[in-house]
PABA-23061 format. One record per atom (N, C-alpha, C, O): x, y, z negated; residue in one letter. Coordinates in steps of 0.1 Angstrom, whole numbers, plus 5000, padded with zeros to 4 digits. Last residue first. Layout:
BEGIN
XYZa...
***
This chain:
BEGIN
497050215251v496150105256v494750135250v493750065252v499450365246g498450405255g497550295260g497250295272g501350325226v501550255239v500550295250v500650255261v500350475205l501750495209l501950435223l502650495231l497650395202a497950535205a499350545211a499550625220a498050125194a497350155207a497650295211a497850325223a499250165169t499950085180t499350125193t500150155203t497250295155q498550355157q499350295169q499950355177q495350095155r495050225162r496350295165r496550355175r496549885141a496149865155a495949995162a496350005174a496950005116i498049965124i497749945139i498449985147i494250035109e495050155111e496350125119e496750195127e493449775108l492849855118l493649985120l493850025131l494949695086e495149635099e494649715110e495249725121e493949845065e495349875069e495649815083e496349865091e491449965054n491549875065n492949905071n493049965081n489550015023t490750035032t490749935043t490149825042t486450145014p487250025017p488350055026p488150115037p485950404993i486050375007i486950255009i488150255006i484150574970v484750444972v484750424987v483750424994v484550914957l484150814967l484750684965l485850664959l483551214945v484251084941v483650974950v482450954950v483851544951s483251424957s484151304953s485251284957s483551784927v484451694934v483751574939v483051514931v481051894918t482151984924t483151904932t483551944942t478051734928a479251744920a480251824926a480351834939a475651694942g476051834939g477251844930g477651954926g474951384927e474551484937e474951624933e474751664921e477751224911p476351274912p476151374923p477051434928p479850984928s479651104920s478251154921s477551114930s480150794945i479850744932i479750864922i479550844910i479350754980f479550834968f479350764955f478450674955f480950515002r479850564994r480350664984r481450664979r481450275028a481950395021a480750455014a479650455019a480349935020a480350055028a480950175020a481050165008a479949715005r481249715013r481349845021r482249855029r478649724972s478549754986s479949744993s480949774986s476849754943a477749664950a477549684965a476549664971a476550014921l476049964934l477049884941l478149934944l477650154900e477350004899e476849944911e476749814912e477750414909n479050344906n478750194906n479650114910n475150494909r475850484922r477150404920r477550324929r474650484882d473850404891d474550384904d474650274910d476450674871d476550524867d475750444877d476250334881d478450904887d477050864885d476950714882d477350634891d481151074874i480650954880i479150934877i478750954865i483151364880e482151294873e481751164881e481951164893e485251634878i485251494882i484251414874i484451404862i485651884870g484651864880g484551724885g483851704895g487251894848l487951914861l486951904873l487351914885l485651814828f486051954828f486851994841f487052114843f485351544832e484351624837e484751774837e484251854846e487051344823l487551444833l486551534839l486751604849l485951154808g486551264801g487151364810g487651464806g486650874829a485950924817a486651044810a487851034808a488050764849l487750894851l486950954839l486651074839l488550494841a489650574846a489350724846a490250814844a486050394835r486950424824r488150514829r488550594821r484950374861r484350464852r485250494840r485350614836r486750184873r486550324879r486050414869r486550534867r486349974856l487650044855l487550174862l488250264858l483649914863l483949944850l485350024849l485350124842l483749844891s483049964886s483450004872s483450124869s485849724912n485749724898n485049844892n485749944890n486149734940n485349634935n485049644919n484149574914n488049924949e486749904957e485749824949e484549844951e490149914931g489450044933g488150024940g487150104937g491049654934i490449694921i489649824923i488549834918i491649644963g490949544955g490249594943g489049574941g491249974978a491949854976a491149764966a490049804961a490250304964t490350204975t491150084970t491650084959t488650604956f489150474952f489150384964f488250384972f489350954959v488850824966v489450704959v490750694958v488151264955l488951164948l488451034953l487251004952l488051584970a487651454970a488651364963a489851374964a489051844964d487751824970d487151684969d485951664967d490852034941l490551904945l489151904951l488151954945l493752244934g492352214934g492152074940g493052004944g496452244940g495852364937g494352354938g493652444942g498052024943l497152054954l496552194952l496152254962l499352014918e500152034930e499252074942e499652154950e497151974901a497952094899a498752124912a498852234917a496251734910i495351844911i496151974910i495852074917i498551584903y498251604917y497251714919y497251784929y498351574875a499551624881a499251664896a499651774900a495951434871g496151574866g497251644873g497151764877g496451194883i495351274888i495551414883i495451514892i498651094867y498851134881y497751224887y497951314895y497351054843h498551134844h498751184858h498951304860h495450864850r494951004846r496151094847r495951214850r497050644854i496250694865i495850834862i496050924871i498150604828r499050634839r498250694851r498750784857r495850534813h496650654810h497450704822h497550814825h495150284824r494250404825r495050534823r494850624831r497250124815w496950134829w496150264832w496350334842w496950164787v498250204794v497950224809v498350324815v494550034784a494650174780a495950234787a495850354791a495049774792l494149854800l494250004796l494050094805l496849704771a497349714785a496349794794a496849874802a495149704749a496249804750a496749814764a497049924768a493549484756q492949614754q493949724755q493749834761q495449284755a494749314768a494149454767a494149534777a496149284728a497149314738a496549354752a497049444758a493749224716t494249354714t495349384724t495449504728t490849074726n492349054727n492949194726n492849274736n488049074728g488749134716g490249124716g490849154706g486948994750r486848894739r487648954727r487748884717r487649184768s486149184764s486049084752s485049094745s490249124773a489949244765a488549244760a488249284749a489948894788a490648884775a490249004767a490048994755a488849014811e488148914804e488648894790e487848884780e490949184819q489649244815q488849144807q488149174797q492848994825v493149094815v491849154810v491649174798v491748854846d492048784834d492248884822d491848864811d491549064865r490348994860r490548924847r489748924838r494149134870m493349234863m492049164857m491549194847m496848924866d495548934873d494649024864d494348994853d499148874853g499148984862g497849004869g497849094878g499348784818s498648764831s498748894840s498549004835s500648874796g500848734800g500148694813g500348584818g500449134789t499449044785t499748894787t499048814781t502649284797l501949334786l500949234780l500649234768l503649154820g504549174808g503749214796g504149174785g501349174836l501949044832l502749054820l502648974811l501049444841l500049374833l500549234828l500249194817l504549514841g503149554844g502149474835g502449454823g506849234846s506349354838s504949384842s504149304846s508049064862r507649014849r507149124840r507149114828r508849164886r508049044886r507549004873r506748914872r510249404883n509449384895n508449264894n507349274900n511649394859l510849514862l509849494874l508749554874l512949134860l512149184848l511149294853l509949284850l514349134884v513249044882v512349084871v511149084872v516149344877d515349354889d514149264887d512949304890d517449224855l516649344853l515749374865l514649414863l518749014868e517748984858e516849104855e515649094853e520549164885d519449074891d518349044881d517249034884d522049284865i521349364874i520249284880i519049334881i521649104834s522449144846s521549234854s520349244852s521449164799l520749134812l521549184823l522049294823l522149204772g523049134781g522449094795g522949004801g520849354754a520249214757a521149134767a520949024769a522449584753q521949514741q521449374743q521749294735q523149654780r524149654769r523649574757r524449494752r520749624795a522049564800a523049554788a523749454787a518949764780l518749624780l520049554786l520349434782l520050024783h519849974770h519749824770h520449754763h519850064811f521150064804f521049994791f521949914787f517050054813i517849964820i519249944814i519749834812i516250274798v515850144794v516650034800v517049934794v516950494813g517850454802g517450314796g518350254790g514950544830a516050464835a517050424824a517750324826a511750504818d512950574816d514150484821d514250374817d509350424843i510050384831i511350474830i511950504840i506450364863d507350464857d507950404844d507350354835d506050014870g505850144873g506850234865g507950194862g506449734865s506349824854s505849964857s505150024849s504649484882r505649584882r505449684871r504249714868r502649304883t503849254878t504949364877t506049334872t500349484888g500249344883g501449294876g501349234865g501249814875m500749714885m500649574879m500949554868m501050144866v501150004861v500549914871v499449934875v502450374891l501350324883l501750184877l502650124881l505850444896g504450494896g503550424886g503850414874g508150234914e507850354906e506350374906e505650334915e508450014931l508449994917l507950114909l507350094899l508850034959p507450024954p507350004939p506249984934p511550274960t511050144962t509550144957t509150244952t511650544957l512650484966l512250344970l512450294981l508350544948g509450624951g510450564961g510050534973g504750604943m505850514945m507150594950m506950704956m503050834942s503650784930s504750684932s505650674923s503451134962t502951004960t503650934949t504850974946t502651434980d503251364968d502651234967d501551204971d501551515003i502551604997i503151544985i504151604980i500451405034s500851365021s501851465016s502851495022s497951575052r499351555050r499651515036r499251575026r495251645053g495751525060g497151495059g497651395065g495151855035g494851875049g495351765058g495751785069g497051695013d496551825016d496351845031d497351855038d496951444990i496951465005i496251605007i495051625004i498651244969a498051374970a498151414984a499251424990a498250904960a498751004969a497951134968a496751124968a499250624941v498350734942v499050834952v500250844953v499150264940s499850394942s498750494943s497650474947s499849914933a499050034932a499850164934a500950174930a499349564937g500249684939g499449804939g498349804944g496849484931n497949424924n499149514925n499949534915n495349804935g495249664936g496349604927g496749664917g494350104944l494450024931l494249874934l493149834937l494950404955h495050264960h495350174949h496550154945h493450684953l493850594944l493750454950l492750394951l493951004967v493650864970v494250774960v495450774958v492851324966i493651224959i493151084962i491951064961i492751604988t492251474985t493251394976t494451404979t491451885003k492451844993k491951714986k490951714980k490651965037l490351885024l491651865016l492751845021l490852065061t490352155051t490352085037t489952155027t491651875080e492551985077e492152075065e492952155060e489351725084l490451675075l491451785071l491951775060l486251875083p487551865090p488551815080p488651875069p483551665071r484351785070r485651765077r486151655078r481851455065g481551545076g482251675076g481751775080g482451265047l481951385042l481551485053l480951585050l483451065065f482251035056f481651165051f480451185051f485751195075e484651155084e483351135076e482251175080e487251215051a486851335058a485651305068a484751385069a487550945046a486851025036a486451155043a485251195041a489150855067a487750805066a486950885056a485750905058a491550985061r490751025073r489350985073r488451055077r492150855037s491951005037s491251045049s490451135049s492350585047v491350625037v491050775037v489950825036v494550595065y493250555069y492150605060y491150655065y496650685047e496250765059e494850725064e494050815067e496750495027h496450635024h495950715036h495050795035h497350265044s496150275036s495750415033s494650455035s499850335054t498750315063t497450315056t496450355062t501350365029g501050485038g499950455048g499150545050g502350215009h500850205012h500450315021h499250365021h504850444996f504450325003f502950325004f502250425000f507750654992g506350624991g505950504999g506650475009g510350774990y509750745003y508250725002y507550765011y512550984973r511250924973r510750894987r510850984995r516050874978r514950974977r513650904975r513550784976r519050774989v518250774977v517350894977v517751014976v520950705008r519650735012r518650725000r517550665001r523650695002y522850575000y521350595002y520550504999y524450955008q525250835013q524350715013q524450625022q522651114994a522651125009a523350995014a522850935024a523351054968a522051034972a521951024988a521250944993a526051144967l525751004965l524350964970l524150864977l525651414971e526451344981e526151194979e526051124989e524051494949t523451504962t524251424973t523751364982t523351324919d524451374928d524051374942d523651274947d519851384912i521151314910i522151374920i521851464928i516851424911a517951514906a519151434902a519551424890a515351334942y515651294928y516851384924y517751414932y512951464964t514251474959t514451424944t513651474936t510251494972y510951364975y512351354969y513051254970y509451744964s508651624959s509551494961s509451404953s511051924975d510951934961d510151814955d510251784943d510651875002a511951824996a511851834981a512451744974a507351745009p508351845008p509551805000p509451704993p506251465029l506551515015l507551635016l508551615023l505951355053t505551495052t505851555038t505551665036t506351085051q507551165056q507251315056q508051395058q504250925045h504751015034h506051095038h506651155030h503750775067f502850875063f503350975053f502951095053f505950585066a505950695076a504950805072a505350925074a506050365050t506550485045t506350605054t506450715049t505150145064d504350185052d504750325047d504050395041d505250165099f505950165087f505050215075f504350315077f504949965126v504250065119v504650055104v504549955098v506349885157a506549875143a505749995136a505950105140a505149705185v505249835178v505349815163v504649735157v505649565217h505549545202h505849675195h506849745199h503949515248p504749595239p504549555224p503449525220p504149185264v503349295259v504249385250v505249335244v505548965271t505249055281t504349175277t504049255285t506148775250p507248855256p506848965266p507649055269p505148635225l504448725234l505348825241l505448945237l507048475213a505748415216a505048505226a504248445235a509148655210i509448535218i508048475222i507948425233i507948845194k508448885207k508748765216k508648775228k507448695171a506248745180a506748785193a506048765203a509948665161a509248545165a508048585174a507748515184a510648935156r511448855165r510748735170r510748695182r508649005136i508849075149i509548995159i509048985171i509248825116g507948815123g508048885136g507448845146g511748905108l511548765112l510248755121l510248695131l511049165099l511949145111l511849005116l511848985129l509749105075n509049175086n509749155099n509149135110n511848995061a510648915065a509848975076a509448905085a513549215058p514049095065p512849005069p512948955080p511649395043n512149425057n512649305064n512349285076n511149265017h510149285027h510749305041h510249235050h513049244998l512049144998l511149155010l510349055013l514649475002p515249335004p514249225005p514449125011p514649765009a513449675007a513849525010a513349475020a517049875012l516049945004l514849865001l514049894992l518449695028a519049725014a518049805006a518149794993a517049705051s516749595042s517349615028s516949565018s517849895069l516949945058l516649825048l515949855038l518949735089d519849825081d519149865068d519749885057d516649635101n517649545094n518549625084n518749575073n515649865112i514849795102i515749695094i515549685082i517849915130e517550005119e516649945108e516949965096e517649695147a518849715140a518649805128a519149785117a515049745159e515349625151e516549635142e516549595130e515749985172v514749985161v514849865152v514849875140v517449885191e517949985182e517049995170e517450005158e515949715206a517049655199a517549755188a517949715177a512549825199t513649805208t514849745199t514649715187t509249875194v510349785190v511349775201v511049715211v508150205191l508250085200l509450005196l510550065194l506850315160a507950305169a507950185178a507650075173a504850545141p505050415147p506150425157p506450525163p506550795121g505350745128g505750605134g506850555131g508950865111d507750945106d506450905113d505450975112d511850735104f510650695110f509450765104f509050735093f514050805088n514150825102n512850805110n512650845121n514350735061p514050875064p513850905079p513551015083p512550415059g513650505056g513350645060g512150685061g510650225063g511150295075g512150405072g512650465081g509549935050h510450045048h510950105061h511650035068h507549745060v507449815047v508249945047v507750045043v505749705089v507049705083v507049795071v506549905071v503449535108r503649605095r505049595091r505649485090r503149555142h503749495131h503849585119h504349695120h501049505170g501449595159g501949525147g501349425142g501149435203v501249375190v501749485181v502849545183v498849475231a500049515223a499949445210a498949385206a496749345244s497449455251s498749495244s499649545251s495549025248i496349105239i497049215248i497749185257i494248835263e493648965263e494449065255e494049185254e495448595259a495748655272a495148795273a495548865282a494548515235s495848565235s496148635248s497048725249s492048395238r492048535235r493448595236r493648715237r492448125241d492348205253d492448355250d492748425259d494048095209g493448035221g493548125233g494548195235g494848155183l494148265191l493548215204l492548265209l496047925176k494747955170k494048065177k492848075176k498347935192a497347825195a496047855188a494947825194a499548155180l499048165194l498048055197l497048085204l500148035155v499248155156v498648165170v497448185172v502047845164i500747805158i499747915158i498547895161i504048015172s503447925182s502147875177s501147845185s504648135148m504048215158m503448135169m502348165175m505947915135g504747965130g503948055140g502748045141g508247895150f507247785151f505947835146f504847795152f509348135141e509148115155e508148005157e507248015166e509648095113h508648185118h508348175133h507248195138h509947735105n510447875106n509347965113n508247915117n508647495100p509947515096p510447655096p511347695089p505747375089v506147495097v507547525092v507747595082v505147175072p505147135086p505647255095p505747235107p507047165042s506147235050s506247185065s507347165070s509047045026g507846965029g506847035038g505746975041g510147355015e510347215015e509047135017e508047165009e509247635037e509347565024e509547415025e509147355035e508847745061g510247725057g510347655044g511547625040g505847885051i506747875062i508147855056i508647925048i503547905035r504547805032r505547775043r506147675045r500847995058e501648005046e502647895045e502647795053e498948205078l499848085078l500748105067l501448205065l495748325082l497048335073l497748205074l497148095071l493648525104g494048405097g495348425089g495948535090g491148615128s492148645117s492548515110s491748415111s489548765155v490148645150v491148685139v491748795140v488349015156v487648905163v488248765159v487548665160v487749275136a488749165138a488049045144a487148985137a486549585150a486349455143a487549355146a488149355156a486549815163g487349815151g487249675144g487749665133g485449835188t484549825177t485249835163t484649855153t487549875205a486349945208a485349945196a484650035194a489649715197l489749855194l488449925197l488250035191l489549425180d488949485192d488949635189d488249685180d492349255168i491349355166i490949415179i491649455188i493348975152l493149025166l492049125165l490849085163l495748935126q494348975130q494449015145q495349075149q497648745103y497448795116y495948835118y495048775112y500448675083k499048715083k498748785096k499548865101k502648435076i502348525087i500848545086i500048455088i505248355051s503848365056s503748455068s504648545071s507548385037s507048245040s505648245045s504948155043s508048655038s509248565039s508748425042s509548345047s505548785060g506248775048g507348675049g507548615060g504148995085s505048885082s505648895069s506348995066s501449075100n502049115087n502848995083n502348895077n500349185131i501149085124i501649145111i502349255111i497649225152v498349285141v499049175133v498349085129v496949275186c497249175175c498149235165c499149295167c494349435201v495749445196v495849345185v495049325176v492449435231l492749375218l494249405214l495149395222l489949565250s491349595246s491649535232s491049585223s487949435275m488149445261m489649465258m490449385263m
***
């Protein structure tokens, strides 16, 4: 049995899965939290990885490789990379673009290399799938020398999810991936849309950072940059305060007081006008991107919902697509209401556009990319 251990390291957590490549199943999984926090029995990531190894037990001897989720790969990583000293240095250098994520990812990599020193370690980047974006899609219209110096461009995120789901959609439809024009809606607390032409990402809603794009749990998504200048001048907010405002106090939380979509929906059902308005803004932004990406793709074969909200919330799926029948996008209510963990159609039989729900599996995608790179 060939097993790949997938590590997703946060600043105070280690999420892990031991994946059997033959079946795609996670044979062991878990989450270690509160690492380094006051009163925690886990003082650091190195100690945390020793706990993970203990939980894996004898199965740790069967590990062929370790795949690590890394959020930001910048412009230089268009696929998985074997972790070397040079790759670690580049991940660290890219921390300026993802200060909440890359340093934590690197802590996990270093701790895992100490715990499992005899197997290859591979970095799989959230941004890599979107390195196929054409220049007209990834370029911001600012001073080119300044942009080049500070690596300012659209990178996109959720790449492992978009790649996994777009490939799974082709397999489900029984069509070659190279022939499909697909829009993937990754809708969770963090959310993004990708336009995928023949298996290649040609546009995506997140940008230099995961802040741009859709309305999210606590992130504003698209906003006029002038708002930042206005609040700095008129409200006296500092750069750090503006960062916290847009990343942690905006989105659904800023509009309603809760960043949890379930709370927002429940409040809206009771007639709360702020919650109802928030859902309308959330829906409007999704439809904006669907329309834009159909234009960029020059048509559409499949529209796919995935992630927590996309997979599980039939009402929001229906509302997001209502009125798009003129584009060939329709939902069959009975199919949409069916509760299932399997890939499935929610469009009517014979619809012009196949509307699908496909559960994402980023850990399996990381495991597969890791195994392909090191040949296990």
